[in-house]
C-alpha positions as CSV (number, residue, x, y, z in Angstrom):
1,M,-8.6,13.8,23.0
2,S,-8.3,17.5,22.3
3,T,-10.2,19.4,19.6
4,I,-8.3,21.2,16.8
5,L,-9.4,24.0,14.6
6,I,-7.4,24.7,11.4
7,V,-8.3,28.2,10.0
8,N,-7.5,30.1,6.9
9,G,-5.9,27.2,5.1
10,T,-5.8,26.4,1.4
11,L,-7.1,22.9,1.1
12,V,-6.1,20.4,-1.6
13,N,-8.5,17.5,-1.9
14,E,-10.0,15.4,-4.7
15,G,-8.5,17.6,-7.4
16,Q,-9.7,20.8,-6.0
17,I,-7.8,23.7,-4.3
18,F,-10.0,25.9,-2.1
19,E,-10.0,28.1,1.0
20,S,-11.5,26.4,4.0
21,D,-11.3,25.7,7.7
22,I,-11.3,22.2,9.3
23,F,-12.6,21.3,12.8
24,I,-11.3,18.1,14.3
25,K,-13.0,16.3,17.2
26,D,-12.5,12.8,18.7
27,G,-9.9,12.0,16.1
28,L,-12.2,12.7,13.2
29,I,-12.8,15.6,10.7
30,E,-16.1,16.9,12.0
31,R,-16.5,20.0,9.8
32,V,-14.9,21.2,6.6
33,G,-16.1,24.7,5.6
34,K,-15.5,28.4,5.5
35,D,-15.9,30.7,8.6
36,L,-15.6,28.0,11.3
37,S,-13.6,30.4,13.5
38,H,-16.6,30.7,15.9
39,I,-16.1,27.1,17.0
40,E,-14.3,26.7,20.3
41,A,-11.3,24.4,20.1
42,D,-8.5,23.3,22.4
43,K,-5.9,24.1,19.7
44,I,-6.2,26.6,16.9
45,I,-3.7,26.4,13.9
46,D,-3.6,29.4,11.7
47,A,-2.7,28.0,8.2
48,S,-2.7,31.4,6.5
49,G,-0.6,31.2,3.3
50,Q,-0.2,27.5,3.7
51,H,-1.6,24.4,2.0
52,V,-3.6,21.8,4.0
53,I,-3.4,18.3,2.5
54,P,-4.3,14.7,3.6
55,G,-1.4,13.1,5.4
56,L,0.7,10.9,3.1
57,I,0.2,7.1,3.3
58,D,3.5,5.4,2.5
59,D,2.8,1.9,1.3
60,Q,6.4,0.7,1.4
61,V,8.8,1.2,4.3
62,H,11.5,-0.8,6.1
63,F,11.7,0.3,9.7
64,R,14.1,-2.5,10.6
65,E,12.4,-3.6,13.9
66,P,12.8,-6.3,15.2
67,G,16.4,-7.5,14.8
68,L,18.0,-4.7,12.8
69,T,17.6,-1.9,15.3
70,H,21.1,-0.6,14.9
71,K,19.8,0.8,11.6
72,A,16.4,2.0,12.6
73,E,13.4,1.5,14.9
74,I,9.7,1.9,14.5
75,Y,9.9,4.7,17.0
76,T,12.7,6.7,15.3
77,E,11.5,6.2,11.8
78,S,7.9,7.1,12.6
79,R,9.2,10.3,14.1
80,A,11.0,11.0,10.8
81,A,7.8,10.1,8.9
82,V,5.5,12.5,10.7
83,A,8.1,15.3,10.4
84,G,7.8,14.7,6.6
85,G,4.0,14.8,6.5
86,I,3.5,11.0,6.4
87,T,0.7,10.0,8.8
88,S,0.4,6.3,7.9
89,F,2.9,3.6,6.8
90,M,2.9,0.0,5.7
91,E,6.1,-1.8,6.7
92,M,7.8,-4.8,5.1
93,P,8.4,-8.2,6.5
94,N,12.2,-8.6,6.0
95,T,13.1,-7.9,9.6
96,V,14.9,-10.4,11.8
97,P,13.3,-12.8,12.3
98,N,11.4,-12.4,9.0
99,A,7.6,-11.9,9.6
100,L,6.7,-15.4,8.2
101,T,4.2,-16.5,10.8
102,Q,1.1,-14.8,12.1
103,E,2.7,-14.7,15.6
104,L,5.8,-12.9,14.3
105,L,3.6,-10.5,12.4
106,Q,1.6,-9.7,15.5
107,D,4.8,-9.0,17.4
108,K,5.4,-6.1,15.1
109,Y,1.9,-4.7,15.5
110,D,2.4,-4.9,19.3
111,I,5.7,-2.9,19.1
112,A,4.0,-0.2,16.9
113,S,1.0,0.1,19.2
114,Q,3.4,1.2,21.9
115,R,6.0,3.2,19.9
116,S,4.8,4.5,16.6
117,L,3.9,8.2,16.2
118,A,2.2,7.4,12.9
119,N,-0.6,5.0,11.9
120,Y,0.7,1.6,10.8
121,S,0.1,-1.6,9.1
122,F,2.5,-4.5,8.4
123,F,2.8,-6.9,5.4
124,M,2.7,-10.6,6.0
125,G,5.8,-12.2,4.5
126,A,5.9,-15.0,2.0
127,S,8.7,-17.6,1.6
128,N,9.0,-20.8,-0.4
129,D,7.6,-22.8,2.5
130,N,5.1,-20.8,4.5
131,L,2.0,-20.8,2.3
132,E,-0.2,-22.2,5.2
133,E,0.7,-19.2,7.3
134,V,0.2,-16.7,4.5
135,L,-3.4,-18.0,4.0
136,K,-4.2,-17.2,7.6
137,T,-3.8,-13.5,6.9
138,D,-6.9,-11.4,7.8
139,P,-7.5,-9.0,4.9
140,R,-9.4,-6.6,7.2
141,N,-6.5,-6.0,9.5
142,V,-3.4,-6.5,7.4
143,C,-2.4,-4.4,4.4
144,G,-1.2,-7.3,2.2
145,V,1.2,-10.2,1.5
146,K,4.7,-9.3,0.4
147,V,6.5,-11.5,-2.1
148,F,10.2,-10.9,-2.9
149,M,10.7,-12.2,-6.5
150,G,14.3,-11.0,-6.2
151,S,17.0,-11.6,-3.6
152,S,16.4,-10.2,-0.2
153,T,17.1,-10.7,3.5
154,G,16.9,-14.2,5.0
155,N,14.5,-16.8,3.7
156,M,12.4,-14.5,1.7
157,L,13.3,-15.1,-2.0
158,V,10.3,-16.9,-3.5
159,D,11.4,-18.6,-6.6
160,K,9.5,-21.9,-6.7
161,T,6.9,-21.8,-9.3
162,A,4.5,-24.0,-7.3
163,T,4.8,-21.8,-4.3
164,L,4.2,-18.6,-6.4
165,E,1.1,-20.2,-8.0
166,G,-0.2,-21.2,-4.5
167,I,0.2,-17.7,-3.3
168,F,-1.3,-16.0,-6.4
169,N,-4.2,-18.5,-6.5
170,N,-5.1,-18.4,-2.9
171,S,-3.9,-15.2,-1.2
172,P,-6.7,-13.7,0.9
173,T,-5.5,-10.2,0.3
174,L,-3.5,-8.0,-2.1
175,I,-0.1,-9.3,-3.1
176,A,2.7,-6.8,-3.3
177,T,5.8,-7.9,-5.2
178,H,9.5,-6.8,-5.5
179,C,10.2,-7.8,-9.1
180,E,13.7,-8.5,-10.2
181,S,14.9,-11.7,-12.0
182,E,17.4,-13.4,-9.8
183,E,18.7,-15.4,-12.7
184,I,19.5,-12.3,-14.8
185,I,21.0,-10.5,-11.7
186,L,23.3,-13.5,-11.0
187,A,24.5,-13.7,-14.6
188,N,25.2,-9.9,-14.7
189,T,27.0,-10.2,-11.3
190,A,29.3,-12.9,-12.7
191,K,30.1,-10.8,-15.7
192,A,30.9,-7.8,-13.5
193,R,33.1,-9.8,-11.2
194,A,35.0,-11.3,-14.2
195,K,35.8,-7.8,-15.4
196,Y,36.3,-5.9,-12.1
197,G,36.9,-8.5,-9.4
198,E,35.5,-7.4,-6.1
199,D,36.1,-3.7,-6.9
200,V,33.0,-3.2,-9.1
201,P,32.2,0.5,-9.6
202,I,28.8,1.6,-8.1
203,A,27.9,3.0,-11.6
204,R,27.6,-0.6,-12.7
205,H,24.7,-1.2,-10.3
206,P,21.9,-0.4,-12.8
207,Y,23.5,-2.8,-15.3
208,I,23.9,-5.6,-12.8
209,R,20.3,-5.2,-11.5
210,S,19.3,-4.3,-15.0
211,A,16.2,-3.0,-16.7
212,E,15.7,-6.4,-18.3
213,A,15.8,-8.1,-14.9
214,C,13.0,-5.8,-13.7
215,F,10.9,-6.2,-16.9
216,Q,11.2,-10.0,-17.0
217,S,10.2,-10.4,-13.4
218,S,7.3,-7.9,-13.6
219,S,6.0,-9.5,-16.7
220,F,6.1,-12.9,-15.0
221,A,4.2,-11.7,-11.9
222,I,1.6,-10.1,-14.1
223,D,1.1,-13.3,-16.1
224,L,0.7,-15.2,-12.8
225,A,-1.8,-12.7,-11.5
226,K,-3.9,-12.7,-14.7
227,K,-4.0,-16.5,-14.7
228,A,-5.1,-16.6,-11.1
229,G,-7.3,-13.5,-11.1
230,A,-5.2,-12.3,-8.2
231,R,-4.9,-8.7,-6.9
232,L,-1.3,-7.7,-7.6
233,H,0.6,-4.6,-6.7
234,I,4.1,-4.2,-8.1
235,L,6.4,-2.1,-6.1
236,H,9.1,0.5,-7.0
237,I,8.9,0.5,-10.8
238,S,12.3,1.6,-12.0
239,T,12.3,1.3,-15.8
240,A,10.7,2.9,-18.8
241,K,10.0,-0.5,-20.3
242,E,7.8,-1.6,-17.5
243,I,5.3,1.3,-17.8
244,A,3.4,-0.3,-20.7
245,L,2.7,-3.4,-18.6
246,F,0.1,-1.3,-16.6
247,D,-3.3,-0.2,-17.9
248,N,-4.4,3.4,-17.5
249,T,-7.8,3.0,-19.1
250,I,-9.4,1.4,-16.0
251,A,-10.5,3.3,-12.9
252,L,-8.2,2.6,-9.9
253,K,-11.0,1.0,-7.8
254,D,-11.5,-1.5,-10.6
255,K,-7.9,-2.4,-11.3
256,K,-6.6,-5.9,-10.4
257,I,-3.0,-5.0,-11.3
258,T,-1.5,-1.8,-10.0
259,A,2.0,-0.2,-9.6
260,E,4.0,2.0,-7.4
261,A,6.8,4.6,-8.1
262,C,9.2,5.7,-5.4
263,V,10.6,9.2,-4.9
264,H,14.2,8.2,-5.5
265,H,13.4,6.8,-8.9
266,L,11.6,10.1,-9.7
267,W,14.5,12.2,-8.5
268,F,17.9,10.6,-9.1
269,E,19.4,9.1,-12.3
270,E,22.6,7.2,-13.1
271,G,24.7,10.3,-13.5
272,D,24.2,10.9,-9.7
273,Y,26.3,7.8,-8.8
274,A,29.4,9.9,-9.4
275,E,28.6,12.2,-6.5
276,K,26.4,10.1,-4.3
277,G,28.0,6.6,-4.7
278,N,26.5,3.9,-2.4
279,L,24.2,6.5,-0.8
280,I,21.8,6.0,-3.7
281,K,22.3,2.3,-4.1
282,W,18.8,0.8,-4.0
283,N,17.2,-2.3,-5.3
284,P,15.8,-1.9,-7.9
285,A,18.6,0.4,-9.0
286,V,18.3,4.0,-10.0
287,K,18.7,3.8,-13.8
288,K,18.9,6.2,-16.8
289,A,17.5,9.7,-16.9
290,S,15.1,8.5,-19.6
291,D,13.8,5.8,-17.1
292,R,13.3,8.5,-14.4
293,D,11.4,10.7,-16.9
294,A,9.3,7.8,-18.1
295,I,8.3,6.9,-14.6
296,L,7.1,10.4,-13.9
297,Q,5.1,10.3,-17.1
298,G,3.7,7.0,-16.0
299,V,2.6,8.6,-12.7
300,L,1.0,11.5,-14.6
301,N,-0.8,9.2,-17.1
302,N,-2.0,6.9,-14.3
303,N,-0.1,3.8,-15.6
304,I,1.5,4.0,-12.1
305,D,-1.0,4.4,-9.3
306,V,0.8,5.6,-6.2
307,I,4.1,7.2,-5.0
308,A,5.9,5.8,-2.0
309,T,9.4,5.8,-0.5
310,D,10.8,2.3,0.1
311,H,12.5,4.0,3.1
312,A,15.2,1.4,4.0
313,P,18.0,2.9,6.2
314,H,21.5,1.5,6.8
315,T,24.2,3.0,8.9
316,L,26.7,5.3,7.1
317,E,29.5,2.9,8.0
318,E,27.7,0.1,6.2
319,K,27.1,2.3,3.2
320,Q,30.8,3.2,3.0
321,N,31.8,-0.4,2.1
322,S,32.8,-1.6,-1.3
323,Y,30.1,-2.3,-3.9
324,F,29.2,-5.9,-3.0
325,K,29.4,-5.3,0.8
326,A,27.4,-2.0,0.8
327,P,23.7,-2.8,1.4
328,S,21.0,-1.3,-0.8
329,G,18.5,1.2,0.6
330,G,18.4,4.6,2.3
331,P,16.3,6.9,4.4
332,L,13.5,8.8,2.6
333,V,10.4,9.3,4.7
334,Q,11.4,12.7,6.1
335,H,12.0,14.2,2.7
336,S,9.6,12.5,0.2
337,L,6.9,15.2,0.4
338,V,9.3,18.1,0.0
339,V,11.0,16.2,-2.9
340,L,7.6,16.1,-4.7
341,L,7.0,19.7,-3.8
342,D,10.3,20.7,-5.4
343,M,9.1,18.8,-8.5
344,Y,6.0,21.0,-8.3
345,H,8.1,24.1,-8.2
346,Q,9.9,22.8,-11.2
347,G,6.6,22.5,-13.1
348,K,6.8,18.7,-13.3
349,I,3.7,17.7,-11.3
350,S,0.8,19.5,-9.7
351,I,-0.1,19.7,-6.1
352,E,-3.4,18.0,-6.8
353,K,-1.6,15.1,-8.5
354,I,0.9,14.8,-5.5
355,V,-2.1,14.5,-3.1
356,E,-3.8,12.0,-5.4
357,K,-0.8,9.7,-5.7
358,T,0.4,9.9,-2.0
359,S,-3.0,9.9,-0.2
360,H,-6.2,9.4,-2.2
361,A,-4.9,6.6,-4.5
362,V,-3.2,4.7,-1.7
363,A,-6.4,4.7,0.4
364,T,-8.4,3.5,-2.7
365,L,-5.8,0.9,-3.8
366,F,-5.6,-0.7,-0.3
367,E,-9.2,-0.1,0.6
368,I,-8.2,1.7,3.8
369,D,-11.1,2.6,6.1
370,K,-11.8,6.4,6.1
371,R,-8.4,7.8,5.5
372,G,-6.6,9.6,2.7
373,Y,-9.1,12.4,2.2
374,L,-10.1,15.7,3.8
375,K,-13.7,14.6,4.3
376,E,-16.2,15.0,7.2
377,G,-16.4,11.7,9.1
378,Y,-12.9,10.6,8.0
379,H,-9.9,10.2,10.4
380,A,-8.0,13.4,10.8
381,D,-4.7,12.6,9.2
382,I,-3.4,16.0,7.9
383,A,-0.2,17.7,6.8
384,I,0.2,21.4,6.5
385,V,2.9,22.7,4.2
386,D,4.4,26.1,3.4
387,L,5.4,26.1,-0.2
388,N,7.7,29.0,0.2
389,K,9.7,28.2,3.4
390,P,13.1,26.9,2.2
391,W,15.4,24.8,4.4
392,E,18.6,22.8,3.9
393,V,19.1,19.2,4.8
394,T,22.0,18.7,7.3
395,P,23.1,15.8,9.4
396,Q,21.8,17.8,12.4
397,N,18.2,17.9,11.2
398,V,18.0,14.3,9.8
399,L,15.6,12.4,12.2
400,A,16.1,8.9,10.9
401,K,18.2,6.8,13.3
402,C,21.0,6.3,10.7
403,G,21.7,10.1,10.8
404,W,22.3,10.7,7.1
405,S,20.3,11.4,4.0
406,P,21.1,11.3,0.2
407,F,19.6,14.9,0.2
408,E,22.2,16.4,2.5
409,G,23.3,19.8,1.2
410,H,20.1,20.2,-0.8
411,E,17.9,23.2,-0.1
412,F,14.2,22.3,-0.4
413,K,11.9,25.1,-1.3
414,S,9.0,23.9,0.9
415,S,8.5,22.8,4.5
416,V,6.1,20.7,6.4
417,T,4.9,22.9,9.2
418,N,2.3,20.7,11.0
419,T,1.3,17.0,11.0
420,I,-1.9,15.6,12.6
421,V,-2.2,11.9,13.1
422,S,-5.6,10.4,14.0
423,G,-6.6,13.8,15.4
424,N,-3.5,14.4,17.4
425,L,-1.0,17.2,16.6
426,V,2.4,15.3,16.6
427,Y,4.6,17.8,14.7
428,S,4.5,21.5,14.7
429,N,7.1,24.0,13.3
430,G,10.1,21.8,13.8
431,V,9.0,20.3,17.1
432,L,7.9,16.7,17.6
433,I,5.0,16.4,20.0
434,E,5.1,13.0,21.7
435,G,2.7,11.3,24.0
436,T,0.1,10.0,21.6
437,N,0.6,7.1,19.2
438,G,-0.8,6.3,15.8
439,V,-3.4,3.5,15.4
440,R,-3.6,0.3,13.4
441,L,-5.0,0.8,9.9
442,K,-8.2,-1.0,9.0
443,F,-9.3,-2.1,5.6
444,D,-12.8,-2.3,4.0
445,R,-12.4,-5.7,2.4
């Protein structure tokens, strides 16, 4: 494994911005300090005028392998991730077959060990009838258990109260939930069909998958968690109303109930459906501008603990279907960091807060072993960004296998120039450097 010396960088770490060098050896950050240029290294990166940050840890992606590889693969999406400064990801179980047994879960780890450029972990999936398998999950080697409390792929809607109570009372690890009330969604769907037939406008999506559907389901999950004393993490908060469900008076390391925001809910609002259509159809739905703004405030106030992507690509052909036939989800890993940096340029969020919510807090929340910080002795997962290097998103520079992005035509103000994964330089100035793979995340539990 080669040594790397980063010189003349502006580091962002633990709320501080300072000039420093970093020396990397054997996959670890060996030295952080000024004037390390005397140290010999196999590779020297001059980060003059650039910011050096911990690599992002994305706690929610759908990389579609196995079974849905016409949309995406672990290989292709991990390439897009590292080009976007994401050095580690946690992937969801609604692949085909669903990851509902320990053997099927291990199959995904085996694929990633051979094909992922980024570090990786995979959630164990829960269904109405696999509690015994869920309870076999090793909390030291698996990021968490995923529970869909809203409709999803295959046999993954968990709506039996007894099953939910069994999971919340006995899960050996963190429980991550997708919270939308299926009952409310079905009722809203029936109303929309009665009015529009099959030709429902995409602008009705946030009213079919409504704010009330989200709030009711999140409230129910929190009640279950409190009764059981469970460790609950609610994914992709999409409404203003949900923010008050989460406590910001407790230190993150002591929280039992935490929340995630996603970049698309921080960027888009319902007025964007007119231009973007199904390209911004997600579950939960992008809702009002007031919801978007409240979610950002929840991030800034620490009601919401982490920022992720929910990267969930589909082919452009699939997205061009009518409302009910067009699947929800879209590609985001390549652009999430530069989205947040555009928000920094707009004065909405500081760089220190971006680093906290995309790296530090994710590592703390999931108890990840020695990642998420620029610290001596920690794994060298690093992104280097140029805040003043604009570029435009085009189909030609989209790296996700689906080949499109909801940000096409947008000029971002900042660029990711280099990404280091577990001590290996995997992306540099627009070029992917293959030949080394990421490693499996470990957890201090």
